[in-house]
C-alpha positions as CSV (number, residue, x, y, z in Angstrom):
1,X,-8.0,-20.3,77.3
2,X,-7.0,-19.9,73.7
3,X,-9.6,-21.1,71.2
4,X,-7.6,-20.2,68.1
5,X,-7.1,-23.2,65.9
6,X,-3.6,-24.7,65.6
7,X,-1.9,-23.5,62.5
8,X,1.0,-25.3,60.9
9,X,4.5,-23.8,61.2
10,X,6.6,-22.8,58.2
11,X,8.7,-25.8,58.8
12,X,5.7,-28.1,58.8
13,X,4.5,-26.5,55.6
14,X,7.9,-26.9,54.0
15,X,8.1,-30.5,55.1
16,X,4.7,-31.3,53.6
17,X,5.6,-29.7,50.3
18,X,9.1,-31.2,49.8
19,X,7.9,-34.5,48.3
20,X,5.9,-32.7,45.6
21,X,8.7,-30.2,45.0
22,X,10.9,-33.3,44.2
23,X,8.2,-34.7,41.9
24,X,8.0,-31.4,39.9
25,X,11.8,-31.1,39.8
26,X,12.3,-34.7,38.7
27,X,9.7,-34.4,35.9
28,X,11.4,-31.2,34.6
29,X,14.8,-32.8,34.4
30,X,13.7,-36.4,33.7
31,X,16.1,-37.6,36.5
32,X,15.9,-38.3,40.2
33,X,19.4,-37.1,40.8
34,X,19.2,-33.9,38.9
35,X,15.7,-33.1,40.1
36,X,16.6,-33.6,43.7
37,X,19.6,-31.4,43.3
38,X,17.5,-28.5,42.2
39,X,15.0,-29.2,45.0
40,X,17.8,-29.1,47.6
41,X,19.1,-25.9,46.1
42,X,15.7,-24.3,46.5
43,X,15.5,-25.4,50.2
44,X,18.9,-24.0,50.9
45,X,18.0,-20.7,49.3
46,X,14.9,-20.4,51.5
47,X,16.9,-21.3,54.6
48,X,19.4,-18.6,53.8
49,X,16.7,-16.0,53.2
50,X,13.2,-16.6,54.7
51,X,12.0,-13.3,53.2
52,X,11.3,-15.0,49.9
53,X,8.3,-16.7,51.6
54,X,6.6,-13.4,52.2
55,X,3.5,-12.5,50.2
56,X,2.9,-16.0,48.9
57,X,1.7,-19.3,50.2
58,X,4.6,-21.4,51.4
59,X,4.1,-23.9,48.6
60,X,3.9,-21.3,45.9
61,X,7.0,-19.5,47.2
62,X,9.0,-22.7,47.4
63,X,8.1,-23.7,43.8
64,X,8.9,-20.1,42.7
65,X,12.4,-20.3,44.2
66,X,13.0,-23.7,42.5
67,X,11.8,-22.4,39.2
68,X,14.0,-19.3,39.4
69,X,17.1,-21.5,40.1
70,X,16.0,-23.8,37.2
71,X,15.6,-20.9,34.8
72,X,19.0,-19.4,35.8
73,X,20.8,-22.6,35.1
74,X,19.1,-23.2,31.7
75,X,18.5,-26.5,30.0
76,X,17.7,-29.5,32.1
77,X,19.9,-31.9,30.1
78,X,23.5,-31.0,29.3
79,X,24.2,-30.1,25.7
80,X,27.4,-32.2,25.6
81,X,25.6,-35.4,26.3
82,X,25.2,-38.0,23.5
83,X,22.6,-40.6,22.7
84,X,19.1,-40.7,24.0
85,X,19.4,-37.9,26.5
86,X,20.9,-35.6,24.0
87,X,17.9,-36.4,21.7
88,X,15.6,-35.5,24.7
89,X,17.4,-32.1,24.9
90,X,16.8,-31.4,21.3
91,X,13.1,-32.1,21.7
92,X,12.9,-29.8,24.7
93,X,14.6,-27.0,22.8
94,X,11.8,-27.2,20.2
95,X,9.1,-26.3,22.7
96,X,7.8,-22.9,23.5
97,X,9.7,-21.4,26.5
98,X,8.1,-22.1,29.9
99,X,5.2,-24.2,28.3
100,X,6.2,-27.6,29.5
101,X,6.9,-26.4,33.0
102,X,3.5,-24.5,33.1
103,X,1.8,-27.7,32.1
104,X,3.5,-29.7,34.9
105,X,2.6,-27.1,37.4
106,X,-1.1,-27.1,36.4
107,X,-1.9,-30.7,35.6
108,X,0.5,-32.6,38.0
109,X,0.9,-30.2,40.9
110,X,-2.6,-28.6,40.7
111,X,-1.5,-25.0,40.8
112,X,-4.1,-22.4,39.5
113,X,-3.2,-20.1,36.6
114,X,-2.6,-17.2,38.8
115,X,-0.2,-19.3,41.0
116,X,1.6,-20.5,37.9
117,X,2.0,-16.9,36.7
118,X,3.6,-16.0,40.0
119,X,5.9,-19.0,40.0
120,X,7.3,-18.5,36.4
121,X,7.0,-14.7,36.3
122,X,4.3,-14.1,33.7
123,X,0.8,-12.7,33.5
124,X,-2.1,-15.0,34.3
125,X,-3.3,-14.9,30.7
126,X,0.1,-15.9,29.5
127,X,0.2,-18.8,32.0
128,X,-3.2,-20.1,30.5
129,X,-1.8,-19.7,27.0
130,X,1.4,-21.6,27.9
131,X,-0.6,-24.6,29.2
132,X,-2.7,-24.6,26.0
133,X,0.4,-24.5,23.8
134,X,2.1,-27.2,25.9
135,X,-0.7,-29.6,25.5
136,X,-0.5,-29.2,21.7
137,X,3.2,-29.3,21.4
138,X,3.7,-32.3,23.8
139,X,0.9,-34.2,22.0
140,X,2.6,-33.7,18.6
141,X,6.1,-34.3,19.8
142,X,6.5,-38.1,20.4
143,X,4.5,-41.2,20.1
144,X,5.4,-44.8,20.9
145,X,4.4,-48.0,22.6
146,X,3.2,-48.1,26.2
147,X,2.9,-51.1,28.5
148,X,0.5,-50.9,31.4
149,X,1.0,-52.8,34.7
150,X,-2.3,-52.5,36.7
151,X,-4.4,-55.1,38.5
152,X,-7.7,-53.2,38.7
153,X,-9.5,-53.8,35.4
154,X,-11.5,-50.6,35.3
155,X,-8.4,-48.5,36.0
156,X,-6.4,-50.4,33.4
157,X,-9.1,-49.9,30.8
158,X,-9.3,-46.2,31.6
159,X,-5.5,-45.7,31.3
160,X,-5.5,-47.7,28.1
161,X,-8.2,-45.5,26.6
162,X,-6.3,-42.3,27.6
163,X,-3.0,-43.6,26.2
164,X,-4.6,-44.8,22.9
165,X,-6.4,-41.5,22.4
166,X,-3.0,-39.8,22.6
167,X,-1.9,-41.8,19.6
168,X,0.3,-44.3,21.5
169,X,0.1,-48.0,20.9
170,X,-0.7,-50.1,24.0
171,X,1.3,-53.3,24.0
172,X,-0.9,-54.9,26.7
173,X,-1.9,-54.9,30.3
174,X,-0.3,-57.0,33.0
175,X,-1.8,-57.7,36.4
176,X,1.2,-59.4,38.2
177,X,4.9,-59.2,38.2
178,X,5.4,-62.4,36.2
179,X,2.8,-61.3,33.6
180,X,4.6,-57.9,33.3
181,X,8.0,-59.5,32.6
182,X,6.5,-61.9,30.1
183,X,4.6,-59.2,28.3
184,X,7.5,-56.8,28.2
185,X,9.8,-59.3,26.7
186,X,7.3,-60.3,24.1
187,X,6.6,-56.8,22.9
188,X,9.2,-54.3,24.1
189,X,7.6,-51.0,25.1
190,X,9.0,-47.5,24.8
191,X,7.3,-46.5,28.1
192,X,6.1,-48.4,31.2
193,X,3.1,-47.2,33.2
194,X,2.8,-49.1,36.5
195,X,0.8,-49.4,39.7
196,X,2.6,-50.2,42.9
197,X,0.5,-53.0,44.4
198,X,-0.5,-55.8,42.0
199,X,-3.1,-58.6,42.0
200,X,-1.1,-61.4,43.6
201,X,0.5,-59.0,46.2
202,X,3.6,-58.7,44.0
203,X,5.2,-55.4,43.6
204,X,4.9,-53.1,40.5
205,X,8.3,-51.7,41.5
206,X,9.9,-55.2,41.4
207,X,8.2,-55.8,38.0
208,X,9.6,-52.6,36.6
209,X,13.1,-53.4,37.9
210,X,12.9,-56.8,36.3
211,X,11.9,-55.3,33.0
212,X,14.6,-52.6,33.1
213,X,17.2,-55.2,33.8
214,X,16.0,-57.4,30.9
215,X,15.2,-54.6,28.4
216,X,17.5,-51.7,29.3
217,X,16.5,-48.3,30.6
218,X,13.3,-46.6,29.4
219,X,10.9,-44.1,30.9
220,X,8.6,-45.3,33.7
221,X,5.6,-43.6,35.3
222,X,4.3,-44.9,38.6
223,X,0.7,-44.4,39.7
224,X,0.1,-44.6,43.5
225,X,-2.2,-43.4,46.2
226,X,0.8,-42.5,48.3
227,X,3.3,-40.6,46.2
228,X,5.1,-39.1,49.2
229,X,6.4,-42.7,50.0
230,X,8.3,-42.7,46.7
231,X,9.6,-39.1,46.9
232,X,11.9,-39.2,49.9
233,X,15.2,-39.0,48.1
234,X,16.6,-41.7,50.4
235,X,17.1,-44.3,47.6
236,X,16.7,-44.7,43.8
237,X,13.1,-43.5,43.1
238,X,11.0,-42.7,40.0
239,X,11.4,-39.5,38.0
240,X,7.7,-39.6,36.9
241,X,4.9,-40.1,39.4
242,X,1.2,-39.3,39.5
243,X,-1.3,-39.8,42.3
244,X,-4.4,-41.8,42.7
245,X,-7.1,-40.7,42.1
246,X,-5.7,-39.2,38.9
247,X,-7.2,-37.0,36.2
248,X,-7.1,-37.5,32.5
249,X,-4.9,-34.4,32.2
250,X,-2.5,-35.8,34.7
251,X,-2.0,-39.1,32.8
252,X,-1.7,-37.3,29.5
253,X,0.8,-34.8,30.8
254,X,2.9,-37.4,32.6
255,X,3.0,-39.7,29.5
256,X,4.0,-36.8,27.3
257,X,6.7,-35.6,29.6
258,X,8.1,-39.2,30.1
259,X,8.2,-39.8,26.4
260,X,10.9,-37.0,26.2
261,X,13.3,-39.0,28.3
262,X,14.5,-42.4,27.5
263,X,16.2,-43.4,30.7
264,X,15.1,-43.8,34.3
265,X,16.8,-44.9,37.5
266,X,16.4,-48.4,38.7
267,X,13.9,-48.2,41.6
268,X,14.0,-50.2,44.8
269,X,11.2,-51.0,47.2
């Protein structure tokens, strides 16, 4: 009789990591389509050469492959684009190299500094310094107005406090789909931060789609206890997503990243 505990296969580990690889890639590019393309390229590279998984955890190795592909291509937004996304590119170019990505890896994806160092190819001390620099540069880079869609009062107050302390103006808090649309039209936000399930069983996704249709495209961050459900790649999904329970660092990082990008895909339930 074999008493050894069951261990997940490489395929199982890859499957569990893919949604969060998509989240990281989308946040880097500010786009579902571009982010998912990079994630797919990383998976294809691993399928072609499994040796890249040796010496690291499967998750760390997968993110390392993605990052190497990302770095080899260069800027996440094409230089030839015009309008808002070209402005986002100019902001990104002003940041210290690797700092924004290090911040995402640490605050959103939960990697340790030594894991970040392995992923982006620097010393651990430099990884720590990059996160510190990123927090400063991102905080100083862009401020604006933020609308919060959240039906739990304590969570709404907490998010409002975090956003206000970052220097952003909170336009208000909506608890339902109808309240969100009314609030958004009355005081147009630069960024929308939304829960999925709202007070009257209406959908935060539907509320956001109504707002994007009425107001035009703008960055959106979703907060949900089940992020993998919105990271399948099967349909239009968010570029920015954080998990419940969240940390202050996660909210601050996501808001700062999203402020760089002024467009988001329409999301469907």
